[in-house]
C-alpha positions as CSV (number, residue, x, y, z in Angstrom):
1,M,78.9,-82.8,-29.9
2,L,75.5,-81.3,-29.6
3,N,74.3,-84.4,-27.8
4,F,77.1,-84.2,-25.2
5,L,76.7,-80.4,-24.8
6,W,72.9,-80.7,-24.2
7,L,73.4,-83.5,-21.6
8,S,76.2,-81.6,-19.9
9,F,74.0,-78.6,-19.4
10,F,71.5,-80.7,-17.4
11,F,74.2,-82.5,-15.4
12,L,76.0,-79.3,-14.5
13,A,72.6,-77.8,-13.5
14,A,71.9,-80.8,-11.3
15,A,75.3,-80.6,-9.6
16,S,74.9,-76.9,-8.9
17,A,71.4,-77.3,-7.6
18,L,72.5,-80.1,-5.2
19,W,75.3,-77.7,-4.0
20,R,72.8,-74.9,-3.3
21,W,70.4,-77.3,-1.6
22,L,72.8,-79.3,0.6
23,V,75.5,-76.7,1.3
24,V,73.8,-73.3,0.9
25,G,70.4,-74.5,2.2
26,D,68.3,-73.3,-0.7
27,P,65.8,-76.1,-1.6
28,A,63.8,-73.5,-3.7
29,V,66.4,-73.9,-6.4
30,F,64.6,-77.0,-7.8
31,A,61.3,-75.1,-8.1
32,G,63.2,-72.3,-10.0
33,M,64.7,-74.9,-12.4
34,V,61.3,-76.4,-13.1
35,E,59.8,-73.0,-13.6
36,S,62.6,-72.1,-15.9
37,L,61.9,-75.2,-18.1
38,F,58.3,-74.0,-18.7
39,A,59.4,-70.4,-19.1
40,M,61.9,-71.3,-21.8
41,A,59.4,-73.5,-23.6
42,R,57.1,-70.5,-23.7
43,L,59.9,-68.3,-24.9
44,S,60.7,-70.7,-27.7
45,V,57.2,-70.3,-29.0
46,E,57.4,-66.5,-28.7
47,V,60.7,-66.6,-30.7
48,M,59.1,-68.8,-33.3
49,I,56.3,-66.4,-33.8
50,L,58.8,-63.7,-34.6
51,L,60.8,-66.0,-36.8
52,F,57.7,-67.1,-38.7
53,G,57.0,-63.5,-39.8
54,T,60.6,-62.5,-40.4
55,L,61.6,-65.6,-42.4
56,T,58.4,-65.5,-44.5
57,L,59.0,-61.9,-45.4
58,W,62.7,-62.1,-46.2
59,L,62.8,-65.4,-48.0
60,G,60.1,-64.0,-50.1
61,F,62.2,-61.1,-51.2
62,L,65.3,-63.3,-51.5
63,Q,63.4,-65.5,-54.0
64,I,63.0,-62.4,-56.2
65,A,66.7,-61.6,-55.9
66,E,67.6,-65.2,-56.9
67,K,65.3,-65.2,-59.9
68,A,66.7,-61.8,-60.9
69,G,70.2,-63.2,-60.9
70,L,71.6,-60.9,-58.1
71,V,72.7,-63.8,-55.9
72,E,74.4,-65.5,-58.8
73,R,76.3,-62.4,-59.8
74,L,77.5,-61.9,-56.2
75,A,78.6,-65.6,-56.0
76,R,80.6,-65.3,-59.2
77,F,82.4,-62.2,-57.9
78,L,83.4,-64.0,-54.7
79,S,84.2,-67.4,-56.2
80,P,88.0,-66.9,-56.2
81,L,88.0,-66.2,-52.4
82,F,85.6,-69.0,-51.4
83,A,87.3,-71.5,-53.7
84,R,90.2,-71.3,-51.2
85,L,88.0,-71.1,-48.0
86,M,85.2,-73.5,-49.0
87,P,86.7,-75.8,-51.7
88,E,83.8,-78.1,-51.6
89,V,81.4,-75.4,-52.8
90,P,81.3,-75.1,-56.6
91,A,82.3,-71.7,-58.1
92,G,79.2,-69.5,-58.6
93,H,77.0,-71.5,-56.2
94,P,74.1,-69.4,-54.8
95,A,75.3,-70.1,-51.2
96,L,78.3,-67.8,-51.8
97,G,76.2,-64.8,-52.7
98,L,73.8,-65.4,-49.8
99,I,76.7,-65.8,-47.3
100,T,78.0,-62.4,-48.4
101,M,74.6,-60.8,-48.1
102,N,74.4,-62.3,-44.6
103,F,77.8,-60.9,-43.5
104,T,76.8,-57.5,-44.9
105,A,73.5,-57.4,-43.0
106,N,75.3,-58.4,-39.8
107,A,78.0,-55.8,-40.2
108,L,75.3,-53.1,-40.4
109,G,73.4,-54.4,-37.5
110,L,70.4,-55.6,-39.6
111,D,69.5,-58.6,-37.5
112,N,66.0,-59.0,-39.0
113,A,67.5,-59.4,-42.4
114,A,70.7,-61.3,-41.5
115,T,69.0,-64.3,-39.9
116,P,66.7,-65.2,-42.8
117,I,69.4,-64.7,-45.4
118,G,71.8,-66.8,-43.2
119,L,69.2,-69.7,-43.0
120,K,68.8,-69.6,-46.7
121,A,72.6,-69.8,-47.1
122,M,72.7,-72.8,-44.7
123,R,70.1,-74.6,-46.7
124,E,72.0,-74.1,-49.9
125,L,75.2,-75.4,-48.2
126,Q,73.2,-78.4,-47.0
127,S,72.3,-79.3,-50.5
128,L,76.0,-80.0,-51.1
129,N,76.5,-81.9,-47.8
130,P,77.1,-85.6,-48.4
131,E,76.3,-86.4,-44.8
132,P,73.1,-84.5,-43.9
133,E,73.3,-85.0,-40.1
134,R,77.0,-84.0,-39.9
135,A,78.1,-80.4,-40.4
136,S,80.3,-79.9,-43.4
137,N,83.5,-77.8,-43.4
138,A,81.8,-75.0,-45.3
139,Q,78.8,-75.0,-43.0
140,I,81.1,-74.8,-39.9
141,L,83.1,-71.9,-41.4
142,F,79.9,-70.0,-42.3
143,L,78.4,-70.6,-38.8
144,V,81.5,-69.5,-36.9
145,L,81.9,-66.4,-39.0
146,N,78.2,-65.6,-38.6
147,A,78.3,-66.1,-34.9
148,S,81.4,-63.9,-34.6
149,S,80.4,-61.5,-37.4
150,L,81.9,-58.1,-37.5
151,T,79.4,-55.4,-36.4
152,L,80.3,-51.9,-37.7
153,L,77.2,-50.1,-36.4
154,P,76.0,-51.6,-33.0
155,V,72.8,-49.5,-33.0
156,S,71.1,-51.5,-30.2
157,I,74.0,-50.9,-27.8
158,F,73.7,-47.1,-28.4
159,M,70.0,-47.4,-27.8
160,Y,70.4,-49.2,-24.4
161,R,72.9,-46.6,-23.3
162,A,70.7,-43.7,-24.4
163,Q,67.7,-45.3,-22.5
164,Q,69.8,-45.4,-19.4
165,G,70.7,-41.7,-19.6
166,A,74.2,-41.8,-21.0
167,P,75.3,-38.3,-22.1
168,D,77.3,-39.9,-25.0
169,P,75.6,-43.1,-26.1
170,T,78.2,-43.8,-28.7
171,L,81.1,-43.7,-26.3
172,V,81.7,-47.4,-26.7
173,F,81.7,-47.4,-30.5
174,L,85.4,-47.8,-31.1
175,P,86.0,-50.3,-28.3
176,I,83.2,-52.5,-29.7
177,L,84.6,-52.2,-33.2
178,L,88.1,-53.3,-32.0
179,A,86.7,-56.1,-29.9
180,T,84.4,-57.5,-32.5
181,T,87.2,-57.4,-35.0
182,A,89.3,-59.5,-32.6
183,S,86.4,-61.9,-32.2
184,T,85.9,-62.3,-35.9
185,L,89.6,-62.9,-36.6
186,A,89.8,-65.4,-33.8
187,G,86.8,-67.4,-35.1
188,F,88.3,-67.3,-38.7
189,F,91.7,-68.5,-37.7
190,A,90.3,-71.2,-35.3
191,V,88.5,-72.7,-38.3
192,V,91.5,-72.2,-40.5
193,F,93.6,-74.2,-38.0
194,M,91.0,-77.0,-37.6
195,Q,90.3,-77.4,-41.4
196,R,93.9,-76.6,-42.6
197,L,92.7,-73.9,-44.9
198,R,95.1,-72.1,-47.3
199,W,94.9,-68.7,-45.7
200,R,98.3,-67.7,-46.9
201,D,97.1,-67.9,-50.5
202,P,97.6,-64.6,-52.3
203,V,93.9,-64.3,-53.0
204,V,92.9,-64.8,-49.4
205,L,95.6,-62.4,-48.2
206,G,94.5,-59.8,-50.7
207,W,90.9,-60.0,-49.5
208,L,92.1,-59.8,-45.8
209,L,94.4,-56.8,-46.4
210,G,91.8,-55.1,-48.6
211,S,89.1,-55.6,-45.9
212,A,91.5,-54.3,-43.3
213,L,92.1,-51.1,-45.3
214,L,88.4,-50.5,-45.9
215,L,87.7,-51.1,-42.2
216,G,90.5,-48.8,-41.1
217,G,89.2,-46.1,-43.4
218,F,85.7,-46.5,-42.2
219,I,86.8,-46.3,-38.6
220,A,88.9,-43.2,-39.3
221,L,85.9,-41.5,-41.0
222,L,83.4,-42.4,-38.2
223,S,85.9,-41.3,-35.5
224,T,85.7,-37.7,-36.9
225,L,81.9,-37.6,-36.2
226,S,80.3,-36.3,-33.1
227,S,78.3,-38.7,-30.9
228,V,75.0,-37.2,-32.1
229,A,76.1,-37.5,-35.8
230,L,77.3,-41.0,-35.3
231,A,74.1,-42.2,-33.6
232,S,72.1,-40.5,-36.3
233,L,74.2,-42.1,-39.1
234,S,73.8,-45.6,-37.4
235,S,70.0,-45.4,-37.5
236,V,69.6,-43.8,-40.9
237,L,72.2,-46.0,-42.6
238,G,70.7,-49.2,-41.2
239,N,67.2,-48.3,-42.3
240,V,68.2,-47.0,-45.7
241,V,70.2,-50.1,-46.5
242,L,67.4,-52.4,-45.4
243,F,64.8,-50.7,-47.5
244,G,67.3,-50.1,-50.3
245,L,67.9,-53.9,-50.6
246,I,64.2,-54.5,-51.0
247,L,63.9,-51.9,-53.7
248,L,67.0,-53.3,-55.4
249,F,65.5,-56.8,-55.5
250,L,62.2,-55.5,-56.8
251,V,63.8,-53.3,-59.5
252,A,66.1,-56.1,-60.6
253,G,63.2,-58.5,-60.8
254,M,61.2,-56.1,-62.8
255,L,64.0,-55.5,-65.3
256,R,64.6,-59.2,-65.7
257,K,60.9,-59.7,-66.2
258,V,60.4,-61.8,-63.1
259,A,56.9,-62.3,-61.9
260,V,57.8,-60.7,-58.6
261,Y,54.5,-61.3,-56.7
262,E,54.5,-65.0,-57.6
263,A,58.3,-65.3,-56.7
264,F,57.7,-63.6,-53.4
265,I,54.9,-66.0,-52.5
266,E,57.1,-69.0,-53.5
267,G,59.9,-67.8,-51.3
268,A,57.6,-66.9,-48.4
269,R,56.1,-70.4,-48.5
270,E,59.7,-71.8,-48.1
271,G,60.3,-69.4,-45.2
272,F,57.2,-70.7,-43.5
273,E,58.4,-74.3,-43.9
274,V,61.9,-73.5,-42.5
275,A,60.4,-71.8,-39.4
276,K,58.0,-74.6,-38.7
277,N,60.8,-77.1,-38.4
278,L,62.9,-75.0,-36.0
279,L,60.7,-75.3,-32.8
280,P,62.0,-78.7,-31.5
281,Y,65.6,-77.5,-31.7
282,L,64.8,-74.2,-30.0
283,V,62.9,-75.8,-27.2
284,A,65.7,-78.3,-26.6
285,M,68.5,-75.8,-26.4
286,L,66.7,-72.9,-24.7
287,C,65.3,-75.2,-22.0
288,A,68.7,-76.6,-21.3
289,V,70.2,-73.1,-21.1
290,G,67.3,-72.0,-18.8
291,V,67.9,-74.8,-16.3
292,L,71.6,-74.1,-16.2
293,R,71.0,-70.4,-15.4
294,A,68.3,-71.2,-12.8
295,S,70.6,-73.7,-11.0
296,G,73.1,-71.0,-10.1
297,A,75.9,-72.6,-12.0
298,L,76.8,-69.3,-13.6
299,D,76.8,-67.5,-10.3
300,L,79.2,-70.1,-8.9
301,L,81.5,-69.6,-11.8
302,L,81.5,-65.8,-11.3
303,T,82.3,-66.2,-7.6
304,G,85.2,-68.5,-8.5
305,I,86.6,-66.0,-11.0
306,R,86.3,-63.1,-8.5
307,D,88.1,-65.1,-5.9
308,G,90.8,-66.0,-8.3
309,V,91.3,-62.4,-9.4
310,L,91.6,-61.3,-5.8
311,W,94.1,-64.0,-5.0
312,A,96.2,-62.9,-8.0
313,G,96.1,-59.3,-6.8
314,W,94.6,-58.0,-10.0
315,D,92.1,-55.2,-10.5
316,T,88.6,-56.6,-10.0
317,R,86.5,-53.9,-11.7
318,F,86.1,-56.1,-14.8
319,V,84.5,-58.9,-12.8
320,D,81.3,-56.9,-12.4
321,A,80.8,-56.9,-16.1
322,L,81.3,-60.6,-16.6
323,P,77.7,-61.7,-16.0
324,T,76.9,-60.2,-19.4
325,A,79.7,-62.1,-21.0
326,L,78.9,-65.4,-19.3
327,V,75.2,-65.5,-20.3
328,K,75.6,-64.0,-23.8
329,P,76.5,-67.4,-25.5
330,F,73.3,-68.8,-24.0
331,S,70.7,-66.1,-24.2
332,G,70.6,-62.6,-25.8
333,S,67.7,-61.5,-23.7
334,A,69.5,-62.6,-20.5
335,A,72.7,-60.7,-21.5
336,R,70.7,-57.6,-22.3
337,A,69.1,-57.8,-18.9
338,M,72.6,-58.2,-17.3
339,L,73.8,-55.2,-19.2
340,I,71.0,-53.0,-18.1
341,D,71.3,-54.2,-14.5
342,T,75.0,-53.3,-14.6
343,M,74.2,-49.9,-15.9
344,N,71.6,-49.3,-13.2
345,T,73.7,-50.6,-10.3
346,Q,77.1,-49.3,-11.3
347,G,76.2,-46.2,-13.3
348,V,75.8,-46.0,-17.1
349,D,79.3,-44.6,-17.6
350,S,81.1,-46.7,-14.9
351,F,83.9,-48.9,-16.0
352,P,81.9,-52.2,-15.5
353,A,78.9,-50.7,-17.5
354,L,81.2,-49.6,-20.4
355,L,82.9,-53.0,-20.4
356,A,79.6,-54.9,-20.3
357,A,78.3,-52.8,-23.3
358,T,81.5,-53.6,-25.2
359,M,81.2,-57.3,-24.4
360,Q,77.5,-57.3,-25.5
361,G,78.5,-55.8,-28.8
362,S,81.4,-58.1,-29.6
363,T,80.0,-61.5,-28.6
364,E,77.1,-63.6,-29.9
365,T,74.4,-65.9,-28.6
366,T,76.4,-68.9,-29.8
367,F,74.1,-71.7,-28.7
368,Y,71.0,-70.0,-30.1
369,V,72.8,-69.6,-33.4
370,L,73.8,-73.2,-33.3
371,A,70.2,-74.3,-32.6
372,V,68.6,-72.1,-35.3
373,Y,71.1,-72.5,-38.1
374,F,71.9,-76.2,-37.7
375,G,68.4,-77.0,-36.6
376,S,67.0,-75.5,-39.8
377,V,68.7,-78.2,-41.8
378,G,68.6,-81.1,-39.3
379,I,72.3,-81.2,-38.5
380,Q,73.0,-83.1,-35.2
381,R,76.8,-83.5,-35.3
382,A,78.4,-80.0,-35.0
383,R,82.0,-81.3,-35.0
384,H,84.4,-78.4,-34.2
385,A,81.8,-75.6,-34.8
386,V,81.0,-75.2,-31.0
387,G,84.6,-75.0,-30.0
388,C,85.6,-72.5,-32.7
389,A,82.5,-70.3,-32.0
390,L,83.2,-70.3,-28.2
391,F,86.8,-69.5,-28.9
392,A,85.7,-66.5,-30.9
393,D,83.4,-65.4,-28.0
394,L,86.4,-65.8,-25.6
395,A,88.5,-63.6,-27.8
396,G,85.8,-61.0,-27.9
397,V,85.6,-61.0,-24.1
398,L,89.3,-60.8,-23.6
399,A,89.7,-58.1,-26.3
400,S,86.8,-56.1,-24.7
401,I,88.6,-56.1,-21.3
402,A,91.9,-55.1,-22.8
403,V,90.4,-52.3,-25.0
404,C,88.3,-50.9,-22.2
405,Y,91.3,-50.7,-19.8
406,W,93.0,-48.9,-22.7
407,F,90.2,-46.5,-23.4
408,F,88.6,-46.0,-19.9
409,G,91.0,-47.5,-17.4
C-alpha cells in the first residue's frame, strides 16, 4: 500500500505539472517541484533534529516508568478491554500501558510526549508481529486511533487565534471537541469493520459508554468557563500534567529502588537509535508530499470542488476553508500556514477562518504519522491502515463543516 501510495504521489504530481505547463502555460512548475524536493529533504533533517532530542528525553523517562512497574500496572488494568480489541496482544503486555499513556498525552495536547510514547508502544507491538514488514491488526488499530486521537484541549489552535487578534481565542473549543470526537469514532469503527472486532461485547460497550459519560461531563464543566479561564486552564493543565508525569516516574522509580539515572541513560540510548532509523522514511514521504503540493494538484482539486458546489447551488463559504483540510494529511506546517492565511485574508472570526481552525484541530497529519510510526519499526505493508486513517480525517472534515454551520452559520 505504501509503495502504491508513494508512486501515486509522483504520478499525480507529474500529470498536474503537465497540465499547468501545456494548458495553463506555466513552465516554472517544474522548477518549483524540484525546489520542493530539496526543501522537503532539508525539512526532514530539521524534523529529525527535533525528534532526536524529544525521543531521547522521553524514552529515557519511560524506561524509568517501565522499571518502576507503572506501565505494567496500567496494562493489567486495561487488559479486559484490549483483549477484545487486540486479541493477539497478551494480557498485561507493556504495549497496552504505553498505548493508554499515548492516548492520554494526545487528548491533553501534549504532542512532545505523545510521539515518543507512541513510538515505544509501536516497537512493543512489533515484538509480537509474526511478519515484521507487514502491519499487524493491533498496530493498525493503534495507528488509526493515534492519528484520529481525541483532543480535549487544542491549545495550539487557541494560540494561533490569539496571535491573529481574536477577541475570544477559545470560541472554537466546543466545535473542535465535537468534530474530533466524530473523527475518532469514525476511525475506530472503520478498523472494527475491517478487522471484524467484537465491539458489541459488554466490556467494550461499558468502556465506550463510560468514556462518553466522562467526556460529556468534562465538556459540560468546560462550557461553564469563560474564554480567559478556559485558555488559562488549557495551558496550565497541559504543563502540570507533563511535568507531573515526570515526577511520578521519578518518585515511583525511587520507591521501587530503581537506579533512575542508569535507567534514563538506557532508555535515552534506545530513543537515539529509534530516531536515527527514521530519516529515510521521512525523506521519502515528505519529498513525495512536497512534489504533489508544488505541482498544483491540490489547487486543481479545490477548484473542482468549488465548481461542483456552485453547480449544486450550495453555500460556498466552506470551500475557502478547505485548503487547510486538504493539506493537513500531508503536512502539519502547510496546514498551519493555510489556517493563518485564511485568518489573515478572511478575518480571524469569519466563517471560513473558524471552520479552518476546527478542521485543523480535528484532523491529523496522516502520512507523517504513517511514515514515523511504521518507519520506526520497518513496516512497509500498511494494509488497511491508510484507508481507515483517511476515513477518520474525512469524518473530521465533514463533522467540522456540519458543526460550524450549526454554531456559526
